C-alpha positions, 0 to 999 in steps of 0.5 A: 518653352514656358508651356513645358516648364508649366507642365513640368511644375504641375506634374511635380505638384501632382507627384508631391500630392500623390506622395502625401496622399499615399502616406496619409492612407498608410497612416490611416490604415495603421490607425484602423488596424490598431483600433480593430485590435482594441475592439477585439480586446474589448470584446474578449474582456466583455465576454469574460466579464459576462461569463463571470456574472452569475446567472440572474433571472430576467427580473433580477435587479443589477442595483448593488444597493439592493444586494444586502450583505449576509450579516444584515 
């Protein structure tokens, strides 16, 4: 009878571990979906910012200190 109880206990432990593993997997999948949504948003925002930047030559500097206002 002891072997049956031991097997039953081990089976119960495995079921508990499987339940926790499944819960963790669901949580991680949700995190991945949220991160992908953030990445997609950031990609759209960067694309919009690139679109707004005026065309510059390859030699043009992006240093704001070199951009002299018109009244100077």
